[in-house]
Every structure is written in structure tokens, then in C-alpha cells.
Predicted model as a PDB file, atoms N, CA, C, CB and O in Angstrom, pLDDT in the B-factor column:
MODEL        1                                                                  
ATOM      1  N   MET A   1     -56.516  15.062  51.070  1.00 45.00           N  
ATOM      2  CA  MET A   1     -55.299  15.029  51.865  1.00 45.00           C  
ATOM      3  C   MET A   1     -54.714  13.622  51.807  1.00 45.00           C  
ATOM      4  CB  MET A   1     -55.576  15.460  53.333  1.00 45.00           C  
ATOM      5  O   MET A   1     -55.446  12.640  51.928  1.00 45.00           O  
ATOM      6  N   LEU A   2     -53.436  13.522  51.630  1.00 55.00           N  
ATOM      7  CA  LEU A   2     -52.759  12.234  51.576  1.00 55.00           C  
ATOM      8  C   LEU A   2     -52.437  11.747  52.975  1.00 55.00           C  
ATOM      9  CB  LEU A   2     -51.483  12.327  50.739  1.00 55.00           C  
ATOM     10  O   LEU A   2     -52.028  12.521  53.841  1.00 55.00           O  
ATOM     11  N   LYS A   3     -52.623  10.473  53.181  1.00 68.00           N  
ATOM     12  CA  LYS A   3     -52.239   9.847  54.438  1.00 68.00           C  
ATOM     13  C   LYS A   3     -50.848   9.266  54.243  1.00 68.00           C  
ATOM     14  CB  LYS A   3     -53.269   8.742  54.880  1.00 68.00           C  
ATOM     15  O   LYS A   3     -50.550   8.716  53.182  1.00 68.00           O  
ATOM     16  N   ARG A   4     -50.008   9.379  55.235  1.00 72.00           N  
ATOM     17  CA  ARG A   4     -48.639   8.901  55.119  1.00 72.00           C  
ATOM     18  C   ARG A   4     -48.307   7.955  56.260  1.00 72.00           C  
ATOM     19  CB  ARG A   4     -47.659  10.073  55.099  1.00 72.00           C  
ATOM     20  O   ARG A   4     -48.661   8.203  57.413  1.00 72.00           O  
ATOM     21  N   ILE A   5     -47.626   6.874  55.926  1.00 70.00           N  
ATOM     22  CA  ILE A   5     -47.098   5.952  56.933  1.00 70.00           C  
ATOM     23  C   ILE A   5     -45.586   6.080  56.890  1.00 70.00           C  
ATOM     24  CB  ILE A   5     -47.563   4.460  56.676  1.00 70.00           C  
ATOM     25  O   ILE A   5     -44.980   5.946  55.827  1.00 70.00           O  
ATOM     26  N   ASN A   6     -44.974   6.339  58.036  1.00 78.00           N  
ATOM     27  CA  ASN A   6     -43.525   6.400  58.083  1.00 78.00           C  
ATOM     28  C   ASN A   6     -42.933   5.022  58.347  1.00 78.00           C  
ATOM     29  CB  ASN A   6     -43.068   7.386  59.152  1.00 78.00           C  
ATOM     30  O   ASN A   6     -41.994   4.611  57.666  1.00 78.00           O  
ATOM     31  N   TYR A   7     -43.472   4.305  59.325  1.00 83.00           N  
ATOM     32  CA  TYR A   7     -42.972   2.983  59.670  1.00 83.00           C  
ATOM     33  C   TYR A   7     -44.141   2.075  60.032  1.00 83.00           C  
ATOM     34  CB  TYR A   7     -41.960   3.063  60.834  1.00 83.00           C  
ATOM     35  O   TYR A   7     -45.119   2.512  60.638  1.00 83.00           O  
ATOM     36  N   VAL A   8     -44.025   0.820  59.658  1.00 86.00           N  
ATOM     37  CA  VAL A   8     -44.974  -0.203  60.069  1.00 86.00           C  
ATOM     38  C   VAL A   8     -44.142  -1.313  60.687  1.00 86.00           C  
ATOM     39  CB  VAL A   8     -45.861  -0.724  58.859  1.00 86.00           C  
ATOM     40  O   VAL A   8     -43.245  -1.855  60.041  1.00 86.00           O  
ATOM     41  N   VAL A   9     -44.434  -1.649  61.923  1.00 86.00           N  
ATOM     42  CA  VAL A   9     -43.655  -2.678  62.622  1.00 86.00           C  
ATOM     43  C   VAL A   9     -44.594  -3.641  63.327  1.00 86.00           C  
ATOM     44  CB  VAL A   9     -42.674  -2.041  63.637  1.00 86.00           C  
ATOM     45  O   VAL A   9     -45.735  -3.302  63.641  1.00 86.00           O  
ATOM     46  N   GLY A  10     -44.099  -4.840  63.570  1.00 87.00           N  
ATOM     47  CA  GLY A  10     -44.869  -5.822  64.316  1.00 87.00           C  
ATOM     48  C   GLY A  10     -44.738  -7.190  63.688  1.00 87.00           C  
ATOM     49  O   GLY A  10     -43.858  -7.438  62.864  1.00 87.00           O  
ATOM     50  N   SER A  11     -45.629  -8.072  64.094  1.00 87.00           N  
ATOM     51  CA  SER A  11     -45.651  -9.424  63.538  1.00 87.00           C  
ATOM     52  C   SER A  11     -46.089  -9.346  62.081  1.00 87.00           C  
ATOM     53  CB  SER A  11     -46.600 -10.357  64.356  1.00 87.00           C  
ATOM     54  O   SER A  11     -46.638  -8.328  61.660  1.00 87.00           O  
ATOM     55  N   PRO A  12     -45.855 -10.406  61.300  1.00 85.00           N  
ATOM     56  CA  PRO A  12     -46.311 -10.386  59.913  1.00 85.00           C  
ATOM     57  C   PRO A  12     -47.802 -10.064  59.784  1.00 85.00           C  
ATOM     58  CB  PRO A  12     -46.024 -11.720  59.264  1.00 85.00           C  
ATOM     59  O   PRO A  12     -48.192  -9.302  58.900  1.00 85.00           O  
ATOM     60  N   ALA A  13     -48.630 -10.630  60.648  1.00 86.00           N  
ATOM     61  CA  ALA A  13     -50.071 -10.359  60.586  1.00 86.00           C  
ATOM     62  C   ALA A  13     -50.378  -8.902  60.916  1.00 86.00           C  
ATOM     63  CB  ALA A  13     -50.829 -11.280  61.549  1.00 86.00           C  
ATOM     64  O   ALA A  13     -51.253  -8.295  60.298  1.00 86.00           O  
ATOM     65  N   THR A  14     -49.662  -8.341  61.886  1.00 88.00           N  
ATOM     66  CA  THR A  14     -49.864  -6.937  62.260  1.00 88.00           C  
ATOM     67  C   THR A  14     -49.466  -6.013  61.128  1.00 88.00           C  
ATOM     68  CB  THR A  14     -49.067  -6.594  63.519  1.00 88.00           C  
ATOM     69  O   THR A  14     -50.183  -5.064  60.811  1.00 88.00           O  
ATOM     70  N   VAL A  15     -48.321  -6.288  60.517  1.00 86.00           N  
ATOM     71  CA  VAL A  15     -47.854  -5.456  59.401  1.00 86.00           C  
ATOM     72  C   VAL A  15     -48.835  -5.527  58.237  1.00 86.00           C  
ATOM     73  CB  VAL A  15     -46.448  -5.900  58.941  1.00 86.00           C  
ATOM     74  O   VAL A  15     -49.181  -4.499  57.654  1.00 86.00           O  
ATOM     75  N   ALA A  16     -49.284  -6.729  57.896  1.00 86.00           N  
ATOM     76  CA  ALA A  16     -50.250  -6.870  56.801  1.00 86.00           C  
ATOM     77  C   ALA A  16     -51.536  -6.121  57.119  1.00 86.00           C  
ATOM     78  CB  ALA A  16     -50.554  -8.354  56.533  1.00 86.00           C  
ATOM     79  O   ALA A  16     -52.096  -5.460  56.245  1.00 86.00           O  
ATOM     80  N   ALA A  17     -52.010  -6.216  58.353  1.00 87.00           N  
ATOM     81  CA  ALA A  17     -53.236  -5.509  58.739  1.00 87.00           C  
ATOM     82  C   ALA A  17     -53.061  -3.997  58.630  1.00 87.00           C  
ATOM     83  CB  ALA A  17     -53.643  -5.887  60.171  1.00 87.00           C  
ATOM     84  O   ALA A  17     -53.956  -3.305  58.143  1.00 87.00           O  
ATOM     85  N   GLN A  18     -51.922  -3.480  59.076  1.00 88.00           N  
ATOM     86  CA  GLN A  18     -51.674  -2.038  59.002  1.00 88.00           C  
ATOM     87  C   GLN A  18     -51.567  -1.576  57.553  1.00 88.00           C  
ATOM     88  CB  GLN A  18     -50.393  -1.674  59.767  1.00 88.00           C  
ATOM     89  O   GLN A  18     -52.089  -0.519  57.199  1.00 88.00           O  
ATOM     90  N   LEU A  19     -50.895  -2.358  56.714  1.00 88.00           N  
ATOM     91  CA  LEU A  19     -50.787  -1.992  55.304  1.00 88.00           C  
ATOM     92  C   LEU A  19     -52.140  -2.083  54.609  1.00 88.00           C  
ATOM     93  CB  LEU A  19     -49.770  -2.892  54.596  1.00 88.00           C  
ATOM     94  O   LEU A  19     -52.457  -1.235  53.775  1.00 88.00           O  
ATOM     95  N   ASN A  20     -52.944  -3.095  54.935  1.00 88.00           N  
ATOM     96  CA  ASN A  20     -54.277  -3.199  54.345  1.00 88.00           C  
ATOM     97  C   ASN A  20     -55.159  -2.025  54.763  1.00 88.00           C  
ATOM     98  CB  ASN A  20     -54.936  -4.521  54.750  1.00 88.00           C  
ATOM     99  O   ASN A  20     -55.949  -1.528  53.960  1.00 88.00           O  
ATOM    100  N   GLU A  21     -55.031  -1.581  56.005  1.00 88.00           N  
ATOM    101  CA  GLU A  21     -55.775  -0.414  56.477  1.00 88.00           C  
ATOM    102  C   GLU A  21     -55.350   0.834  55.687  1.00 88.00           C  
ATOM    103  CB  GLU A  21     -55.548  -0.199  58.002  1.00 88.00           C  
ATOM    104  O   GLU A  21     -56.189   1.643  55.289  1.00 88.00           O  
ATOM    105  N   TYR A  22     -54.058   0.974  55.471  1.00 88.00           N  
ATOM    106  CA  TYR A  22     -53.538   2.110  54.699  1.00 88.00           C  
ATOM    107  C   TYR A  22     -54.062   2.084  53.262  1.00 88.00           C  
ATOM    108  CB  TYR A  22     -51.996   2.096  54.698  1.00 88.00           C  
ATOM    109  O   TYR A  22     -54.488   3.111  52.733  1.00 88.00           O  
ATOM    110  N   VAL A  23     -54.029   0.910  52.639  1.00 88.00           N  
ATOM    111  CA  VAL A  23     -54.504   0.766  51.260  1.00 88.00           C  
ATOM    112  C   VAL A  23     -55.987   1.112  51.181  1.00 88.00           C  
ATOM    113  CB  VAL A  23     -54.258  -0.675  50.739  1.00 88.00           C  
ATOM    114  O   VAL A  23     -56.414   1.810  50.260  1.00 88.00           O  
ATOM    115  N   ALA A  24     -56.769   0.633  52.135  1.00 87.00           N  
ATOM    116  CA  ALA A  24     -58.207   0.918  52.135  1.00 87.00           C  
ATOM    117  C   ALA A  24     -58.472   2.416  52.282  1.00 87.00           C  
ATOM    118  CB  ALA A  24     -58.904   0.147  53.265  1.00 87.00           C  
ATOM    119  O   ALA A  24     -59.386   2.950  51.654  1.00 87.00           O  
ATOM    120  N   ALA A  25     -57.683   3.086  53.103  1.00 87.00           N  
ATOM    121  CA  ALA A  25     -57.889   4.520  53.342  1.00 87.00           C  
ATOM    122  C   ALA A  25     -57.431   5.382  52.178  1.00 87.00           C  
ATOM    123  CB  ALA A  25     -57.159   4.945  54.594  1.00 87.00           C  
ATOM    124  O   ALA A  25     -57.999   6.448  51.939  1.00 87.00           O  
ATOM    125  N   THR A  26     -56.417   4.939  51.452  1.00 86.00           N  
ATOM    126  CA  THR A  26     -55.829   5.780  50.400  1.00 86.00           C  
ATOM    127  C   THR A  26     -56.149   5.324  48.985  1.00 86.00           C  
ATOM    128  CB  THR A  26     -54.348   5.824  50.568  1.00 86.00           C  
ATOM    129  O   THR A  26     -55.988   6.091  48.037  1.00 86.00           O  
ATOM    130  N   GLN A  27     -56.607   4.066  48.829  1.00 87.00           N  
ATOM    131  CA  GLN A  27     -56.912   3.485  47.520  1.00 87.00           C  
ATOM    132  C   GLN A  27     -55.677   3.396  46.610  1.00 87.00           C  
ATOM    133  CB  GLN A  27     -57.994   4.307  46.834  1.00 87.00           C  
ATOM    134  O   GLN A  27     -55.808   3.489  45.390  1.00 87.00           O  
ATOM    135  N   VAL A  28     -54.500   3.220  47.179  1.00 86.00           N  
ATOM    136  CA  VAL A  28     -53.279   3.092  46.381  1.00 86.00           C  
ATOM    137  C   VAL A  28     -53.246   1.738  45.688  1.00 86.00           C  
ATOM    138  CB  VAL A  28     -52.025   3.273  47.263  1.00 86.00           C  
ATOM    139  O   VAL A  28     -53.856   0.776  46.154  1.00 86.00           O  
ATOM    140  N   ASP A  29     -52.528   1.672  44.568  1.00 87.00           N  
ATOM    141  CA  ASP A  29     -52.393   0.397  43.862  1.00 87.00           C  
ATOM    142  C   ASP A  29     -50.961  -0.112  43.865  1.00 87.00           C  
ATOM    143  CB  ASP A  29     -52.879   0.536  42.435  1.00 87.00           C  
ATOM    144  O   ASP A  29     -50.667  -1.155  43.282  1.00 87.00           O  
ATOM    145  N   ARG A  30     -50.070   0.624  44.520  1.00 87.00           N  
ATOM    146  CA  ARG A  30     -48.664   0.210  44.638  1.00 87.00           C  
ATOM    147  C   ARG A  30     -48.122   0.686  45.979  1.00 87.00           C  
ATOM    148  CB  ARG A  30     -47.802   0.780  43.458  1.00 87.00           C  
ATOM    149  O   ARG A  30     -48.519   1.730  46.498  1.00 87.00           O  
ATOM    150  N   LEU A  31     -47.200  -0.112  46.529  1.00 85.00           N  
ATOM    151  CA  LEU A  31     -46.528   0.267  47.764  1.00 85.00           C  
ATOM    152  C   LEU A  31     -45.024   0.163  47.560  1.00 85.00           C  
ATOM    153  CB  LEU A  31     -46.990  -0.624  48.948  1.00 85.00           C  
ATOM    154  O   LEU A  31     -44.542  -0.764  46.909  1.00 85.00           O  
ATOM    155  N   GLY A  32     -44.294   1.102  48.109  1.00 85.00           N  
ATOM    156  CA  GLY A  32     -42.836   1.022  48.125  1.00 85.00           C  
ATOM    157  C   GLY A  32     -42.418   0.551  49.514  1.00 85.00           C  
ATOM    158  O   GLY A  32     -42.724   1.196  50.517  1.00 85.00           O  
ATOM    159  N   ILE A  33     -41.725  -0.563  49.562  1.00 85.00           N  
ATOM    160  CA  ILE A  33     -41.341  -1.157  50.840  1.00 85.00           C  
ATOM    161  C   ILE A  33     -39.827  -1.077  50.987  1.00 85.00           C  
ATOM    162  CB  ILE A  33     -41.831  -2.634  50.944  1.00 85.00           C  
ATOM    163  O   ILE A  33     -39.079  -1.515  50.113  1.00 85.00           O  
ATOM    164  N   LYS A  34     -39.390  -0.511  52.105  1.00 86.00           N  
ATOM    165  CA  LYS A  34     -37.958  -0.456  52.409  1.00 86.00           C  
ATOM    166  C   LYS A  34     -37.725  -1.282  53.665  1.00 86.00           C  
ATOM    167  CB  LYS A  34     -37.456   1.028  52.599  1.00 86.00           C  
ATOM    168  O   LYS A  34     -38.229  -0.954  54.740  1.00 86.00           O  
ATOM    169  N   ILE A  35     -36.966  -2.342  53.519  1.00 87.00           N  
ATOM    170  CA  ILE A  35     -36.737  -3.247  54.642  1.00 87.00           C  
ATOM    171  C   ILE A  35     -35.419  -2.949  55.344  1.00 87.00           C  
ATOM    172  CB  ILE A  35     -36.753  -4.692  54.165  1.00 87.00           C  
ATOM    173  O   ILE A  35     -35.321  -3.097  56.562  1.00 87.00           O  
ATOM    174  N   HIS A  36     -34.421  -2.537  54.605  1.00 84.00           N  
ATOM    175  CA  HIS A  36     -33.112  -2.269  55.211  1.00 84.00           C  
ATOM    176  C   HIS A  36     -33.034  -0.830  55.681  1.00 84.00           C  
ATOM    177  CB  HIS A  36     -31.976  -2.564  54.215  1.00 84.00           C  
ATOM    178  O   HIS A  36     -33.315   0.098  54.922  1.00 84.00           O  
ATOM    179  N   LEU A  37     -32.657  -0.653  56.919  1.00 83.00           N  
ATOM    180  CA  LEU A  37     -32.440   0.671  57.484  1.00 83.00           C  
ATOM    181  C   LEU A  37     -30.990   0.762  57.941  1.00 83.00           C  
ATOM    182  CB  LEU A  37     -33.423   0.953  58.665  1.00 83.00           C  
ATOM    183  O   LEU A  37     -30.399  -0.258  58.297  1.00 83.00           O  
ATOM    184  N   PRO A  38     -30.407   1.949  57.941  1.00 88.00           N  
ATOM    185  CA  PRO A  38     -29.014   2.086  58.371  1.00 88.00           C  
ATOM    186  C   PRO A  38     -28.804   1.490  59.766  1.00 88.00           C  
ATOM    187  CB  PRO A  38     -28.597   3.565  58.362  1.00 88.00           C  
ATOM    188  O   PRO A  38     -29.574   1.742  60.693  1.00 88.00           O  
ATOM    189  N   GLY A  39     -27.755   0.705  59.885  1.00 91.00           N  
ATOM    190  CA  GLY A  39     -27.405   0.106  61.160  1.00 91.00           C  
ATOM    191  C   GLY A  39     -28.051  -1.249  61.411  1.00 91.00           C  
ATOM    192  O   GLY A  39     -27.717  -1.917  62.389  1.00 91.00           O  
ATOM    193  N   LEU A  40     -28.965  -1.664  60.550  1.00 89.00           N  
ATOM    194  CA  LEU A  40     -29.613  -2.958  60.720  1.00 89.00           C  
ATOM    195  C   LEU A  40     -28.720  -4.048  60.140  1.00 89.00           C  
ATOM    196  CB  LEU A  40     -31.010  -2.972  60.045  1.00 89.00           C  
ATOM    197  O   LEU A  40     -28.288  -3.957  58.990  1.00 89.00           O  
ATOM    198  N   ALA A  41     -28.449  -5.065  60.925  1.00 94.00           N  
ATOM    199  CA  ALA A  41     -27.560  -6.150  60.497  1.00 94.00           C  
ATOM    200  C   ALA A  41     -28.166  -6.893  59.311  1.00 94.00           C  
ATOM    201  CB  ALA A  41     -27.292  -7.129  61.663  1.00 94.00           C  
ATOM    202  O   ALA A  41     -29.382  -7.061  59.224  1.00 94.00           O  
ATOM    203  N   ASN A  42     -27.296  -7.338  58.393  1.00 94.00           N  
ATOM    204  CA  ASN A  42     -27.761  -8.049  57.198  1.00 94.00           C  
ATOM    205  C   ASN A  42     -28.614  -9.260  57.538  1.00 94.00           C  
ATOM    206  CB  ASN A  42     -26.580  -8.485  56.361  1.00 94.00           C  
ATOM    207  O   ASN A  42     -29.588  -9.537  56.837  1.00 94.00           O  
ATOM    208  N   GLU A  43     -28.277  -9.982  58.586  1.00 95.00           N  
ATOM    209  CA  GLU A  43     -29.069 -11.156  58.987  1.00 95.00           C  
ATOM    210  C   GLU A  43     -30.494 -10.760  59.366  1.00 95.00           C  
ATOM    211  CB  GLU A  43     -28.396 -11.879  60.169  1.00 95.00           C  
ATOM    212  O   GLU A  43     -31.444 -11.472  59.043  1.00 95.00           O  
ATOM    213  N   HIS A  44     -30.642  -9.628  60.047  1.00 92.00           N  
ATOM    214  CA  HIS A  44     -31.984  -9.150  60.400  1.00 92.00           C  
ATOM    215  C   HIS A  44     -32.766  -8.759  59.147  1.00 92.00           C  
ATOM    216  CB  HIS A  44     -31.893  -7.950  61.366  1.00 92.00           C  
ATOM    217  O   HIS A  44     -33.972  -8.995  59.066  1.00 92.00           O  
ATOM    218  N   VAL A  45     -32.091  -8.170  58.184  1.00 92.00           N  
ATOM    219  CA  VAL A  45     -32.736  -7.794  56.927  1.00 92.00           C  
ATOM    220  C   VAL A  45     -33.225  -9.052  56.206  1.00 92.00           C  
ATOM    221  CB  VAL A  45     -31.759  -6.986  56.023  1.00 92.00           C  
ATOM    222  O   VAL A  45     -34.364  -9.096  55.742  1.00 92.00           O  
ATOM    223  N   ARG A  46     -32.384 -10.059  56.112  1.00 94.00           N  
ATOM    224  CA  ARG A  46     -32.776 -11.310  55.447  1.00 94.00           C  
ATOM    225  C   ARG A  46     -33.956 -11.971  56.158  1.00 94.00           C  
ATOM    226  CB  ARG A  46     -31.587 -12.283  55.395  1.00 94.00           C  
ATOM    227  O   ARG A  46     -34.881 -12.452  55.504  1.00 94.00           O  
ATOM    228  N   GLN A  47     -33.929 -11.997  57.475  1.00 92.00           N  
ATOM    229  CA  GLN A  47     -35.022 -12.595  58.237  1.00 92.00           C  
ATOM    230  C   GLN A  47     -36.328 -11.815  57.998  1.00 92.00           C  
ATOM    231  CB  GLN A  47     -34.673 -12.625  59.751  1.00 92.00           C  
ATOM    232  O   GLN A  47     -37.390 -12.417  57.837  1.00 92.00           O  
ATOM    233  N   THR A  48     -36.247 -10.504  57.978  1.00 88.00           N  
ATOM    234  CA  THR A  48     -37.428  -9.675  57.736  1.00 88.00           C  
ATOM    235  C   THR A  48     -37.977  -9.913  56.333  1.00 88.00           C  
ATOM    236  CB  THR A  48     -37.092  -8.187  57.929  1.00 88.00           C  
ATOM    237  O   THR A  48     -39.191  -9.974  56.145  1.00 88.00           O  
ATOM    238  N   MET A  49     -37.102 -10.045  55.363  1.00 89.00           N  
ATOM    239  CA  MET A  49     -37.546 -10.310  53.993  1.00 89.00           C  
ATOM    240  C   MET A  49     -38.268 -11.658  53.912  1.00 89.00           C  
ATOM    241  CB  MET A  49     -36.344 -10.287  53.021  1.00 89.00           C  
ATOM    242  O   MET A  49     -39.285 -11.776  53.229  1.00 89.00           O  
ATOM    243  N   LYS A  50     -37.745 -12.670  54.606  1.00 90.00           N  
ATOM    244  CA  LYS A  50     -38.399 -13.977  54.620  1.00 90.00           C  
ATOM    245  C   LYS A  50     -39.774 -13.891  55.276  1.00 90.00           C  
ATOM    246  CB  LYS A  50     -37.527 -15.005  55.353  1.00 90.00           C  
ATOM    247  O   LYS A  50     -40.744 -14.459  54.773  1.00 90.00           O  
ATOM    248  N   LEU A  51     -39.856 -13.185  56.393  1.00 86.00           N  
ATOM    249  CA  LEU A  51     -41.148 -13.016  57.065  1.00 86.00           C  
ATOM    250  C   LEU A  51     -42.141 -12.296  56.165  1.00 86.00           C  
ATOM    251  CB  LEU A  51     -40.976 -12.244  58.378  1.00 86.00           C  
ATOM    252  O   LEU A  51     -43.305 -12.686  56.084  1.00 86.00           O  
ATOM    253  N   PHE A  52     -41.687 -11.250  55.490  1.00 83.00           N  
ATOM    254  CA  PHE A  52     -42.574 -10.474  54.626  1.00 83.00           C  
ATOM    255  C   PHE A  52     -43.055 -11.316  53.444  1.00 83.00           C  
ATOM    256  CB  PHE A  52     -41.859  -9.210  54.121  1.00 83.00           C  
ATOM    257  O   PHE A  52     -44.207 -11.204  53.023  1.00 83.00           O  
ATOM    258  N   ALA A  53     -42.176 -12.151  52.919  1.00 85.00           N  
ATOM    259  CA  ALA A  53     -42.540 -12.985  51.772  1.00 85.00           C  
ATOM    260  C   ALA A  53     -43.623 -13.998  52.132  1.00 85.00           C  
ATOM    261  CB  ALA A  53     -41.309 -13.710  51.238  1.00 85.00           C  
ATOM    262  O   ALA A  53     -44.412 -14.387  51.271  1.00 85.00           O  
ATOM    263  N   HIS A  54     -43.669 -14.426  53.380  1.00 83.00           N  
ATOM    264  CA  HIS A  54     -44.628 -15.442  53.801  1.00 83.00           C  
ATOM    265  C   HIS A  54     -45.755 -14.868  54.661  1.00 83.00           C  
ATOM    266  CB  HIS A  54     -43.915 -16.534  54.562  1.00 83.00           C  
ATOM    267  O   HIS A  54     -46.559 -15.616  55.217  1.00 83.00           O  
ATOM    268  N   ALA A  55     -45.810 -13.560  54.767  1.00 78.00           N  
ATOM    269  CA  ALA A  55     -46.825 -12.902  55.590  1.00 78.00           C  
ATOM    270  C   ALA A  55     -48.184 -12.940  54.905  1.00 78.00           C  
ATOM    271  CB  ALA A  55     -46.422 -11.450  55.883  1.00 78.00           C  
ATOM    272  O   ALA A  55     -48.275 -13.186  53.703  1.00 78.00           O  
ATOM    273  N   PRO A  56     -49.243 -12.695  55.681  1.00 80.00           N  
ATOM    274  CA  PRO A  56     -50.549 -12.534  55.051  1.00 80.00           C  
ATOM    275  C   PRO A  56     -50.450 -11.456  53.969  1.00 80.00           C  
ATOM    276  CB  PRO A  56     -51.639 -12.165  56.108  1.00 80.00           C  
ATOM    277  O   PRO A  56     -49.760 -10.453  54.149  1.00 80.00           O  
ATOM    278  N   LYS A  57     -51.126 -11.663  52.869  1.00 82.00           N  
ATOM    279  CA  LYS A  57     -50.986 -10.779  51.717  1.00 82.00           C  
ATOM    280  C   LYS A  57     -51.650  -9.421  51.943  1.00 82.00           C  
ATOM    281  CB  LYS A  57     -51.576 -11.438  50.487  1.00 82.00           C  
ATOM    282  O   LYS A  57     -52.658  -9.309  52.641  1.00 82.00           O  
ATOM    283  N   VAL A  58     -51.061  -8.404  51.339  1.00 80.00           N  
ATOM    284  CA  VAL A  58     -51.627  -7.063  51.334  1.00 80.00           C  
ATOM    285  C   VAL A  58     -52.500  -6.950  50.095  1.00 80.00           C  
ATOM    286  CB  VAL A  58     -50.507  -5.955  51.357  1.00 80.00           C  
ATOM    287  O   VAL A  58     -52.040  -7.204  48.982  1.00 80.00           O  
ATOM    288  N   GLU A  59     -53.744  -6.573  50.282  1.00 80.00           N  
ATOM    289  CA  GLU A  59     -54.687  -6.446  49.173  1.00 80.00           C  
ATOM    290  C   GLU A  59     -54.685  -4.997  48.670  1.00 80.00           C  
ATOM    291  CB  GLU A  59     -56.124  -6.880  49.610  1.00 80.00           C  
ATOM    292  O   GLU A  59     -55.170  -4.088  49.345  1.00 80.00           O  
ATOM    293  N   LEU A  60     -54.132  -4.809  47.483  1.00 74.00           N  
ATOM    294  CA  LEU A  60     -54.114  -3.476  46.896  1.00 74.00           C  
ATOM    295  C   LEU A  60     -55.492  -3.123  46.377  1.00 74.00           C  
ATOM    296  CB  LEU A  60     -53.075  -3.387  45.769  1.00 74.00           C  
ATOM    297  O   LEU A  60     -56.286  -3.999  46.034  1.00 74.00           O  
ATOM    298  N   SER A  61     -55.763  -1.846  46.326  1.00 61.00           N  
ATOM    299  CA  SER A  61     -57.073  -1.350  45.931  1.00 61.00           C  
ATOM    300  C   SER A  61     -57.487  -1.840  44.550  1.00 61.00           C  
ATOM    301  CB  SER A  61     -57.082   0.154  45.960  1.00 61.00           C  
ATOM    302  O   SER A  61     -56.756  -1.665  43.574  1.00 61.00           O  
ATOM    303  N   LYS A  62     -58.654  -2.449  44.475  1.00 62.00           N  
ATOM    304  CA  LYS A  62     -59.171  -2.893  43.175  1.00 62.00           C  
ATOM    305  C   LYS A  62     -59.579  -1.696  42.328  1.00 62.00           C  
ATOM    306  CB  LYS A  62     -60.371  -3.846  43.360  1.00 62.00           C  
ATOM    307  O   LYS A  62     -59.397  -1.720  41.111  1.00 62.00           O  
ATOM    308  N   GLN A  63     -60.127  -0.647  42.944  1.00 53.00           N  
ATOM    309  CA  GLN A  63     -60.515   0.559  42.209  1.00 53.00           C  
ATOM    310  C   GLN A  63     -59.281   1.230  41.602  1.00 53.00           C  
ATOM    311  CB  GLN A  63     -61.263   1.548  43.139  1.00 53.00           C  
ATOM    312  O   GLN A  63     -59.303   1.635  40.440  1.00 53.00           O  
ATOM    313  N   ALA A  64     -58.217   1.346  42.377  1.00 48.00           N  
ATOM    314  CA  ALA A  64     -57.006   1.990  41.880  1.00 48.00           C  
ATOM    315  C   ALA A  64     -56.359   1.157  40.780  1.00 48.00           C  
ATOM    316  CB  ALA A  64     -56.014   2.217  43.023  1.00 48.00           C  
ATOM    317  O   ALA A  64     -55.794   1.707  39.834  1.00 48.00           O  
ATOM    318  N   GLN A  65     -56.438  -0.180  40.900  1.00 51.00           N  
ATOM    319  CA  GLN A  65     -55.857  -1.056  39.877  1.00 51.00           C  
ATOM    320  C   GLN A  65     -56.602  -0.930  38.564  1.00 51.00           C  
ATOM    321  CB  GLN A  65     -55.868  -2.511  40.343  1.00 51.00           C  
ATOM    322  O   GLN A  65     -55.999  -1.046  37.498  1.00 51.00           O  
ATOM    323  N   ALA A  66     -57.902  -0.694  38.622  1.00 54.00           N  
ATOM    324  CA  ALA A  66     -58.723  -0.590  37.409  1.00 54.00           C  
ATOM    325  C   ALA A  66     -58.502   0.737  36.692  1.00 54.00           C  
ATOM    326  CB  ALA A  66     -60.204  -0.749  37.756  1.00 54.00           C  
ATOM    327  O   ALA A  66     -58.785   0.846  35.499  1.00 54.00           O  
ATOM    328  N   ALA A  67     -58.009   1.731  37.391  1.00 50.00           N  
ATOM    329  CA  ALA A  67     -57.816   3.062  36.790  1.00 50.00           C  
ATOM    330  C   ALA A  67     -56.631   3.097  35.853  1.00 50.00           C  
ATOM    331  CB  ALA A  67     -57.633   4.109  37.871  1.00 50.00           C  
ATOM    332  O   ALA A  67     -56.336   4.140  35.270  1.00 50.00           O  
TER     333      ALA A  67                                                      
ENDMDL                                                                          
END                                                                             
């Protein structure tokens, strides 16, 4: 059964932790990230992108990468 995440929100550390938990549970080797949502101001999108770029890193599955 596939696990699905609809939204991940919080501080950069919280988001990285949630994504790392998802990667560990699913063994995925790629993530699709959508930062802009309808109605979100461009300034908020830019700020979120900056936070994500400097956030703790998400560790993708080593097993999935080797496949």
C-alpha cells in the first residue's frame, strides 16, 4: 500500500523531519515539491523557497537510489 502526504507544513526542521519520515516509510528516491498554491502571495512563495533551500536536508532512500 502506498503512503501519501497531501501537505507538509511547519518550520524548516519540522518539514524536513516529516519528509524524512515519509522517505523512510516509502523508500522513495524522488520527491515532487509544490511550493506555490493558489492565492498565496508571490512574496510568501519566495520566502518559502528560501527557507526550503536552507532547511535541514531530506535524505532520500539509499536502497531506492541503488535500484
